[in-house]
C-alpha positions in Angstrom: 0.0 0.0 0.0 1.1 3.6 -0.6 0.2 6.3 1.8 0.3 10.0 1.8 1.0 11.6 5.2 0.5 15.3 5.6 3.2 17.4 7.3 3.0 20.1 10.0 1.8 17.9 12.8 -1.2 16.4 11.0 -1.8 12.7 11.6 -4.0 12.1 8.5 -3.3 9.0 6.4 -4.9 8.1 3.1 -4.5 4.9 1.2 -3.6 5.8 -2.4 -3.1 2.3 -3.9 -3.4 -1.3 -3.0 -1.3 -3.7 -5.0 -1.7 -7.5 -5.5 0.9 -9.6 -7.3 0.2 -13.2 -8.4 2.6 -15.7 -9.9 1.2 -17.9 -12.6 2.4 -20.4 -15.1 3.2 -17.7 -17.7 4.8 -15.1 -15.4 3.4 -12.5 -13.0 0.1 -10.6 -12.8 -0.1 -7.4 -10.9 -3.3 -5.6 -10.0 -3.2 -2.0 -9.0 -6.3 -0.7 -7.1 -7.1 3.0 -6.6 -10.1 5.1 -6.0 -9.2 7.4 -8.8 -8.2 4.9 -11.6 -10.1 1.8 -10.5 -8.3 -1.4 -11.2 -5.4 -1.8 -13.6 -3.7 -5.1 -14.5 -0.1 -5.5 -15.5 1.4 -8.7 -16.9 5.0 -9.6 -17.3 7.2 -12.7 -17.5 9.6 -11.2 -15.0 8.9 -9.8 -11.5 11.4 -6.9 -11.7 9.8 -5.7 -15.0 6.3 -6.0 -13.6 7.3 -3.9 -10.5 8.9 -1.3 -12.9 5.7 -1.0 -14.9 3.6 -0.6 -11.8 6.0 1.9 -10.3 6.0 3.9 -13.5 2.2 4.0 -13.7 1.9 5.2 -10.1 4.6 7.9 -10.7 2.8 9.2 -13.8 -0.6 9.3 -12.0 0.9 11.2 -9.0 2.7 13.6 -11.3 -0.5 14.3 -13.2 -2.4 14.8 -9.9 0.3 17.2 -8.7 0.2 19.2 -11.9 -3.6 19.5 -11.8 -3.4 20.6 -8.1 -0.8 23.2 -9.0 -2.9 24.5 -11.9 -6.0 24.7 -9.7 -4.2 26.6 -7.0 -2.7 29.1 -9.5 -6.2 29.6 -11.0 -7.7 30.3 -7.6 -5.0 32.8 -6.7 -5.5 34.8 -9.9 -9.2 35.1 -9.2 -8.8 36.7 -5.8 
């Protein structure tokens, strides 16, 4: 699971992702669960490559969220 913990003395935690990994006859199946994107499945013959794919997907999603938050904040500040 991935968590986000806010700074400045706040003790708020939020689960961002749950990850399941299963080993099958033809390699590995990874399932990535999130409230925002739903369920995504990743398949790969090699575990290290499966983990790379899952990590990259999470990073891209968090970068996109961060960019949207920054754009929203900047828009709100210009309307004041």
